[in-house]
N, C-alpha and C positions, 0 to 999 in steps of 0.2 A: 710498381707503385699503383697504378690504376686498378689492379686486381685486388689489392688490399683495401683500397678505398671502397670498391664495390662490396667486398666481404664485410667491412664495417657497417656500411649502410644497411645491408641485408640483416646483419645481426641486430642493429638497433630497431629495425621494423619488426623483426621476429620477436624481440623482447617486449616490444610495445603492444603487439597483438596477442600475446599469451594470455592476457587477462580477459580478452573478448570471448564471449560465448555466442557463437554464430547461430546456434540451434535453439536457444531459449527465446521465445517470443514474449514480450512484456507489454503491459499497459499501465495506467496510472489510476489510482483511485483517490479522489479528493473528498475528505471527510470534514463536513462543517457542522458545528453545533450552535444552537441558539438558546442555550440555557447556561447558567453560571457554572456549576459544577456537578460532578456525578454524586450520588449518595455515598456515604462512607462504606468502603469495602467493595464497591462495584468497579468492574474493570472491563473496558471495551477490547474486543479481540477481532481483528480482521484476518480471517483464515487461521493462522497460527501466530500472527504478529500482534503483540500487545500495543495498543494505541495510547500514547500518553499526550493528550491535548493540552494539559495543564491550564494555563491562562490563555492560551491561543484559541482563536475561534475556528481555525481550519488547519488542516494537515494533508500533505500530498505524499502517498506512498506508492512505490513501484510494486506491482504484482504480476505474476505470471498470468497469461491468458487463460480464460476458461471461467468456470463458475466460482464465485467468491461469496462469503457471507460475513456479516457483522453480527457478533453475539455479545451479549452482556453477561458477565460472570459475577456471581456473588457467592463467595465461599465455594461450596462444592457444586452448587447449581449453576447452570447456564440456560439462557434463553436466546434463540435466534431472532434478531430484530428484522433483518431482511436478507435477501439472496439476489444476486445480480451477475451479469455477465461482464467479464473484463476482456476487451478486444485490443488487438495489437496496435500499438502506437495511439491509443485513444484515451481520453480521460472520462471517467465515470464520476459524477458528482453525487455523493450520498449526504443528505441533510438529516440531522438528528435534532428532534424537537421534543420538549417535555410537555406532555398533555395528560391531564387528569391523574398525576402521580406516576405515570410510566412514560418510557421513551417511545417515540414513534420515528419511523424511518421512511424517507422518500428518496427515489432514485431517479437521476436524470443522466441519460448517456448521450 
């Protein structure tokens, strides 16, 4: 009886841990905007993730550690707004502001 209980507990723990990736180190990127909306057809991209801020003023995204960049894409053309480092278990705040008809990016880590 005790052996079966131990096996059941180990099975539950094993199933619970299968979704964990112990090797991937991640951090967080908080994207804040201080403007109403993007121009029609513009898309914000964080590495390969499309950011949809919609009516929200901020968004937090989990990213792998290393160098990350935010780009703005309009049709077939894209322009890099900023590049920054994502560190393990840390939050990087990226603020986007509209100035003189274009987007500006500032990074706080």
